[in-house]
C-alpha positions in Angstrom: 3.2 -10.3 19.4 2.2 -7.2 17.5 0.7 -4.4 19.5 -2.2 -2.3 18.0 0.2 0.5 17.0 2.3 -1.9 14.8 -0.5 -2.0 12.1 -0.7 1.8 11.6 3.0 2.2 11.8 3.5 -0.4 9.1 1.0 1.5 6.9 3.1 4.6 7.3 6.3 2.6 6.5 4.8 1.0 3.4 3.4 4.3 2.1 6.9 5.7 2.4 8.3 2.8 0.4 5.6 3.2 -2.3 6.4 7.0 -2.4 10.1 6.1 -2.9 9.2 3.7 -5.7 7.0 6.3 -7.4 9.7 8.9 -7.2 12.1 6.6 -9.0 9.6 5.4 -11.6 8.5 9.0 -12.3 12.0 10.3 -12.7 12.2 12.2 -9.4 14.4 9.7 -7.6 17.8 8.1 -8.2 17.4 5.4 -10.9 21.0 4.8 -11.6 20.3 2.9 -14.8 17.5 0.8 -13.4 15.5 -0.8 -16.2 11.9 0.4 -16.6 10.6 -3.1 -16.0 12.3 -3.2 -12.6 10.9 0.3 -11.7 7.4 -0.9 -12.6 7.7 -4.1 -10.7 8.9 -2.2 -7.6 5.9 0.1 -7.9 3.6 -2.8 -8.2 5.2 -4.7 -5.3 5.1 -1.7 -3.0 1.4 -1.0 -3.9 0.7 -4.7 -3.0 2.5 -4.3 0.3 0.5 -1.2 1.1 -2.8 -2.9 0.3 -1.8 -5.9 2.3 -1.2 -3.8 5.3 -4.4 -1.9 4.9 -6.2 -5.3 4.9 -4.2 -6.4 8.1 -5.1 -3.0 9.7 -8.8 -3.5 8.9 -8.8 -7.1 10.1 -7.0 -6.2 13.4 -9.5 -3.5 14.1 -12.6 -5.5 13.1 -13.4 -3.2 10.2 -15.8 -4.4 7.6 -13.8 -3.0 4.7 -16.3 -4.1 2.0 -19.2 -2.3 3.7 -17.1 0.8 4.3 -16.1 0.9 0.6 -19.7 0.5 -0.5 -20.8 3.2 1.9 -18.0 5.7 1.1 -17.2 5.0 -2.5 -20.8 4.1 -3.6 -19.9 0.8 -5.2 -19.8 -2.8 -4.2 -16.3 -4.4 -4.3 -15.9 -8.1 -5.0 -13.7 -8.9 -2.1 
């Protein structure tokens, strides 16, 4: 069973992985001959992971994410 802290800790972990992918894709990390397509795929995959965990965090905490986005960002998302 996942405790409430798991959701926020996973967000931190996934942000770290996205940062690492960004560093590689932007030339700041070790590429070691990695093809650009692989770097871009990794960046996309890590972004998806982070978004997925944001959604899990919101769901676990009964957050109406669509309403919060509309209130804070002043647009209506099509979730």
